[in-house]
N, C-alpha and C positions, 0 to 999 in steps of 0.2 A: 332695711337700706342696701342696694347693690354696692360692692366694694370696687371702685375705680382701679384698674391695672395701669400701669403704664410699660413700654416696651421693656422686655427684659424680667420685668416682675414674675415672681413664683409663690405659690401659697398652695399648703394643704386642701384637699377638697374638703376635709374634716372640719377646717377651720372656716371654712365658708358655709357648708350646710352638714347637716346628719344623715341627709338623704344620699344614697347610691342610684336611685332612677333620675336622672338629669335629662333635661330638654338644653340643647346649643343650638342657638340661633345665631345665623351670621347675614347683617347687611351690608352689602356691596353694590354698588351703581355706579353708574357714568354715562354721559351723553352718547349715546349710539354705540355702548358696548354691551357686550353680554358675557356671563362668566359660569364656568363651570366648576361648582364647589364640591368638595371630596374629602375623605377621611381615610387616612391611611394607619391600618392597623399593623405596626413595626415589632419586632423581636428585639431582644437584648441587645443585638448587634446594630438595630435601628435599618434593619434590612425588611422589606415585603417579602418575606418567605413564603407568604401562603398567600396566594392572588385571591382567596374568597374574603379576604378580610382590606381590600379594597372596595372602597364604599362610595359609588358614584351613581351618575343617572342610568348605567347600564345593569347596575348590582348593587340595589337598594337597601341591601341588608346582609349581614354576616350569617354563617350558618345555624347558629344558637340564637341568632336575632339580639345579641346583646348589642349592636349596633344598628340603627335602622336611619335611613333618609327618609325624611318625611314630608319634605317640600316645603313650597312657600305658604309661610301663615304668620299671623300674628304681628304681621309690620317686617317680618323677616324674609329676604330673598331666598334663603334654604334654614333648613332646620333639619336636626338630627335628635333620633334618642340614645341615649348612652346608659347601659344598666351596669355599673361597673364590677358590681358583685356576680355576673355572668360572664364576663370575659373571660376566656380561657388563660392558664398562667403562661402561654408562650407568647404573648401579645402584651409586652411590657410599654408601648408607646402609642398614643393616638395622635397623629398629625392631621389637624385640619387646614386645607389650602383652597385656594380660589384661583382660576386660572382665567386668562382671557380667552374667550372662544371666538378665533378670528383676529381682525387688525385692531390694533391698540395697544395701550402699554398702561401699567398701574401708576404712572402719573396724573392720568385723566380722569383717576376716579373720584368720586364724590366723598365726603367726610361717611365712614360706617363705623362696624364694630362686630366683635363676636362676644357673646355673651352666655352665660350660663343661669340658668332657671331651675329652681328645685320646687315643687308641690305649687306650682302657679306663681312664684315670687321668684324675682331677678336677685342674683346673690352676687354676681361678678359680671364683669362688662370690661374690656379692653377697646379703646375708640382709635380708629386711625384716618389718617387723610391722604390723598394723592401727594400732597408735599413731601410726604417722606420716602417715597419711591422716586426712580427716574423712567429708564427704558425696560422696566423689568416686565415680564408678560404673566408672572405668577408671583403669589405671595404665600408664606406659610404664616398663616394668622395664629394658632394657638396651639398647645400640646397639653394632652393629657399623659402623663409618666407616673411610672410605677417603681417608686425608691422608698421601699419599707411601706409606703401607704401611696393611695394616689395623690397624685399633686396636679396642678394647673400651672403654665406658663404662657404668657403673652409673649409672643414670637415676633410678629412684624416683619418679618425677614424676607426681602424680595428675592426673586430666582427668576434667571433670563431663561427663557424657553417656556413652552408651553405645557401642556397636561402630559404628552408623550416623553417630553424630557424631564418633566418632574417624576415621573412613573421610574424612568431607567436611573434617577437619581436615587431612587429609594430600593434598587434593585428588581424592579418589576419588568415584566415583559409586555411590549404594547401588542395590543391583542389585532389580529388581524381585520381588515375592511369588511369583509363579506359580513360577519356575525355583527357588526356595527351597523351595517346598512339593512339587517335582517327586521329589527324591532322598527324600522320606521313606518311598515304598513301597518303594524299594531298602533303605532302612537296615532295614525290618521283616522282610527277609527272615531265615530261620534262620540262615544262615552269619553275619550280623552280630549276632545277637541274643547268642549266649552269651558271645564273649570282652569280660566288662565291663570287663575293663582298658584296652582302647582305646576306649572308651565313645563320648568326643567326636568321634573322626574318623571312626570309622565309622557313626555316626549319620547323617551327612552326606556322607560319602564315597563318591561314587558310583565311583570308579574302584575297578575290582576287583583292580587290582594293590597295593592298599594293604590287602587284606584278610591276606594270607599272613603279613606281617611284624607283624601284631597279635598271632595266638597266641602266636607264640615272641617273648619280649621283646627277646632280642638281634638283630632284624632286619637292621642293617646288617653284611653278611657281607663285602662288598667290601674287606678292608682297613681297615675303619671299625669300630672296637671301642667299642659304648657302654660306659658305665661298669660295672663288676661288680654282677650282681643285689645288690639289697640289701631288707630285710624291707620291705614295702611302709609299715608305719607309720612315717615318718620325722619325722613333724610335731612329735615333743618336741625333736628334735637342735637345728632352727634357732634357737632361744632362745638358744644358747650362741654361735653366731656374730651374733645380733643383739645379744646384750649390750652389746658394745663401741662400740656406734653410738647408741643410744637409751638414754636413763639417765630420761627425762621419764617420770612416771606415765602409766599407759594411759589413752587416752581413752575414756568410756563406749562400748564396742563394742556394747553391747545385750545380751550373751551369748544367753540362750534365748529371749527375747522380739524377738530380730531382727527375725524376719518377722511382721510386726502381723497381715498377714491369714491367720485359722486355715487357710484352703486351701490357700495357697501353700507354707507350710512341710510340709504333708502331701505333696506329690510329692517336693519336696525331700528330705524327712527323710534317715534312714539307710539308703539303700535296699540296703545291704550288699552291693551288686555290687561296690563300690570303696573301698578306704580312703581315695581322693581325693574323697569327696562325690559321686560320678557325674557327673563333670565333663560327659559327654553333655548335650545337649540334651535328652533324654529321661530326665526325672527319676526315673521308677519302674521297679523293677528288673521287677515282675511284668508289666508292660505293655511290651517292648521292640519291639513293631509299631507302638504310637503315636509312641514318643519325642517330639519337640516337642508332641503332638497332646493328651496328656491335660491341658495347659492349656486347652485349646478352653473347656472348660465355665466357665473362669474367665472369658472375654473380656467377659460382661456385667459384671463385676466392674470392670475398668479406667474404662468410663465414670463411673460416679460418682467414683471415685478420682481418675480423670487429670483428666476436664474439671470435674469437681465438687472440685478442690482443697479446699475448704473442709473437707474430711472430717478435718482433723487432730486433732480432739478425741480420737477412739480412738488416734491416732497418738502424741499428746501423753504418753500414759503411757509408750511403750516408748522413744521417742526425743526427750526435752523441747525440745532444742535445735532439731530438725530433723521438726518434726509431719508434715509433708506425705510424710514417706519411705513410707507404706502405699498412697498414690495410684497409682503405675504398677505394683503387680505384677501386676496382669491380662494383660499380654502378655508374659511371659517367654518361651514357647514358640517365637513366632512372631518371625521376623526385624524384623517391623517393631518389636516390644518392645525390641530391642536399643538404638536412639537414642531416648530420650523425653527430649532436652534440657531441656524443659519442668520435668521433675520436678525434676532435681537444682538448679538455681537457685532454683526457688521454694521447696525444701526449706529453702536457706541463704539465705534471704532476710533474714536477722534479723542477729544477730552475726557469723555467716560471710560475709555478703556485705560486710558493714563493715570488717571486718579483713582483707580477700581482698587490699588492697594493702600490707599489711604482713607478707604471708609471707615465710619464709626463702626466700631467692636461691640457689639450688647453682648453681655454674657448671662444677664439676669442675675447679676450680683451687685449688692450695696455699691461696693466699690469696683471698678472697672479698670484696668490700666490700658489705654487706648495706643501708645506706644510706650518706648522706655523713658520719654520725658514728658508725658503727658497723663493723667488719671481722670476719670468720671467717677462722680459720686450721685447715686439716686436717692434724692430727698424724698421723703414721703414714704419710703419702702420701709415696712416693719414700725411703721407708727411715724410720730412727727418728730421722730429724733432729729436733732441739728448737728451741724459740723462747723470746726472750729479750724479755721483757716490763716494763714499768714496774710497779712493785708496786701492786696493788690497781686495775688497769686490766681485769681480767677481770669481765666482768658476767654471764656464762653459759656453762656448758660442757656437752657431751654426751660420753658414753664413758667410758675409765677412763683419767684426766688425773691426772699428779702435777705440783704445784706444788711447788718448794722455792726457798730462798734464794740468790741468785746473788750472791756477794761479788767485792770488787773486789781484794781483796789488800791488805796494808799499803801498799804502794807506790801502786797505784791511789787507794786513800783520800787519800793525800799529795796525788798531781797533783790528784785531783777537787777537793781542799778548796784547793788555791792555784789552781786556774785557774777555778774555779766549774763544769766540765764534768763535775761526778760524776751518775752514774745510779744510783739505786736498782732494782735488777732482780729480778724473778724468774725462774726457768727453768720453763716448759711441757712436759712430755714425756708420752709414751705413745699412746695411739690415742683418738681423737674429735676433737671441734671445740671450739674454743675462741673463744668471743666478747669483744672486745674495745671498750672505750671509754673516755672520759674528761672529764669535765666538759664533755659536748656539744661537745667540740672537733670540727673538720671533720677528717678523716683521707684520706691520700691515699699508697695504697702505691706504692712507686716498685720495680721489679725492675731490678736490676743484674747485669750481663752481663759481669762481668769489671773493670768501670769502677768508678769511685770517686765521692762526692758529700759534701759538707762540711755538716754539718746540727747546729744548737745541741743540745745536749743535753735543753735543757727544751723542745724541739720535736720527740723521738724518742718514739714510744709503744711500738714493739716492731721487733724484725727477727729474720732467721734467725741460728741460733748458728753459722752456716758463715760469715756476714760477719767481716771482720776490722775492729776501730775503734781508734783513737788519738787522743790531743789534738793537735790541730795549731795553730800559733802563727801568728796574724797581726800582721806588724810595724807598727809606727808610730811616728810621730815628732811630738812637741809635744802628746802627749795624755796625762792622768794614767795611770800605770802603765805608759805605753810599750808596750803591745801589747794586742791582741785573742784571745781563744782559742775555737775550736770542736771539734766532732769530725768524724773524716772517716772513713768508713765504704766499704770495697773488698772486692770478691770476687764471689761468683755466689750470688744471693740477693735478699730482699724486705726493705724496711725501711718502715715506716708512718710517715709524718710528720703532727703533727698543726699546725692553723693556727686563729686565729681568724678567721672568715670565709672568702670564698670569695677564694684568691690569685690574683697574676697572675706568668706565666712569661715573662719577657723574655729575648730572646737578648744576648748580652755583645757591647758594641762599646767603643771605645777611651773615649768618652763617658757609659759607663753608672755612673752613681752610685746608692747605695742606704742608706737611714738604717740606721743598724747596729742598731737596737732594732726595725726591721719585717722585716729580712731573716730568711727563715728558712732558706733552703740555698741551694748553688749548686754547679757541677759543679767536681771537683776540678782539673781542668786550668788552670782560672782563673786568673789573677793579681790578688791582692787587695792593694790598697794602703790605707792608712789616709789620708783626707783631712780634715784639720783646718783649720778658720777660724777658731781661738783667735787673737784679737788683741787686745794690751793695749787699744789704744785703741779698740776695738769693744765689750770688754766691759766698760770702765770707765764707760760711761754708760748709763743705761734704754734700752731698746728692743733687746735681744737677741732674735733670731730662734728661738732654741731648735733651732738645726739646725747646730751647730757642730762634730760628727763626724759623718763619713759614709764609706762604704766604696766605693773606686773598682774596678771591675771591668774587665779587659782580657784578652784571649784570642783563640784562632783562632776563625773560626767553627763553630758548633755548642756551643758554651759556652752555658750559661745562668745564672739567676738566679730564685729564688723569693721573690716578696715578699708578705708578708699585709697586708690592710687595719689593722693594729693595732699598736699601738709597746708592746712590753713596759715 
């Protein structure tokens, strides 16, 4: 059974399959849209230091053929063959991307996916929808990266700009237009025109060695089995996979009026040659020899739309927030039309630009700090591990998440009432993302790896259910009550601590004292002693300092305390 990934999730390839000869399929479609799907082979600095490892329609394989572009097959818009044990050591990361060829944006795409198949069996899938994007014209779908062992990460990160802009982002150089135009005549040869199923690669794939694999869908024969053939229209299926990830309402994708300029959608339309919307740069079925050239008549259109961005009035009808989208459609066919960076930034120069700094921050970790006062936890990542959070701390969630009351039991309530360390908790389980915050307090995720930390119950926002916790007594003499209490958490997992203001973390020394009302947490290995300065003579007269009870910390090097600039 294939493992379902959500955006930001990561896993070792060895945990998914024992094989290293993998099939990577990408399904991405949209009404009136065509896409260029590529793979970037990056070095340790995540730069394209060797252009030979930029695998796209015009360069379908790497020198040693460890990365190969296979074309559309088995219901996928584009597919690759990746042989991990043949990738040279200087290549540390493979980034699979998709860019809109011509006019359009990622918010208009239908539900799609990127999947990994080993030995003919699908082992991993990451699904996405257009609701996750806005004006982006490219998306980084997923990565294979080397960290001790090869791993897979579901990225799903939008990118403003086209293929050229994406190439420059990775440190590559944009090829001149002359070499790009040369393969066009070869693409128009009869041998390439009929097989519409591999439209994108054949259109620019000069290597004749790529033609044979195109007609028979299962091209990889040497022990490499692509997924079992499926009926081409798998587009309706992805919504089932995407449902647990995104519950938010669909952003207005534009629907039918997506391609504002009437001429542009005509060549893109329903060519009938492939259910994947004719992914090849040649958008019209009746004119295979032309491929990228049918767009030539519209070359005059770009100048008014591109240079004269003020042509938004007609565009406002289709895309109210982004009126300038109709501008760049003129150059979809030519390589120069891939990167029109000016188009996207100007199109989102209103609300989008203003809110760009506050977009969600995916990191691929279970716990992600969105900002200083909000954290996100990915449920279902690493199993069905649940999270315990303070009641009412959820501010937003996506996916299928269940919230239930977490009781402490009769004895737990007694201990909590007696010590003041009672926590009103809720249990969050399921699959999705939960955003937590409380009263604008600053949040600090602390990851425990078998160690322990002491935190007052009132300073705990949430923690992994795998952590063990109990009330700990801090002995004291000469103070009312005779003792103080705190909560001790230990095990493997993460605890989110909240503070008022930016805290300070200090190492424990024999002369470390802290106000018991300001201290937030400390390492459990520290020895804590209540230091009281209550004296009859000192307190019998006016002029008391108000610092009568402090905590003294002692311990070996490596112990710490966390103090906030606020006294409860």
